[in-house]
C-alpha positions, 0 to 999 in steps of 0.5 A: 192182866199185864199192861203191854205197850203194844199188841199186834194181831194177825189177820188171815184171809182165804177165798172160798171156791164160790168167791167170797172171802173169809177174814179172821183175827187169830188172836181173838176167838170168834173174830171171823167174817165173810165179805164179797172182796178181800178188802171188805172182809178185812175191813169188817173183821177190823170193825168186829175186833174194835167192837170186841175190844170196846166191850172188854174195856167197858167190862174191865176185862182188859186195860187200855194198853192192849187196844193200841193195835189201831 
């Protein structure tokens, strides 16, 4: 994999009819969470992204350059 100097991620949010919020990071398949508020959903999806990136780093699937979005 290449060594990018910076990477940005797109967080998309949407409110469901019953009021809960969905937040998703489009560039990370499966990074989707629900929250009681938009802010909670965004915070939770950022935390999930960090866990996914950490796991990929531990397994050598990506290099440190990719994790510079924080």
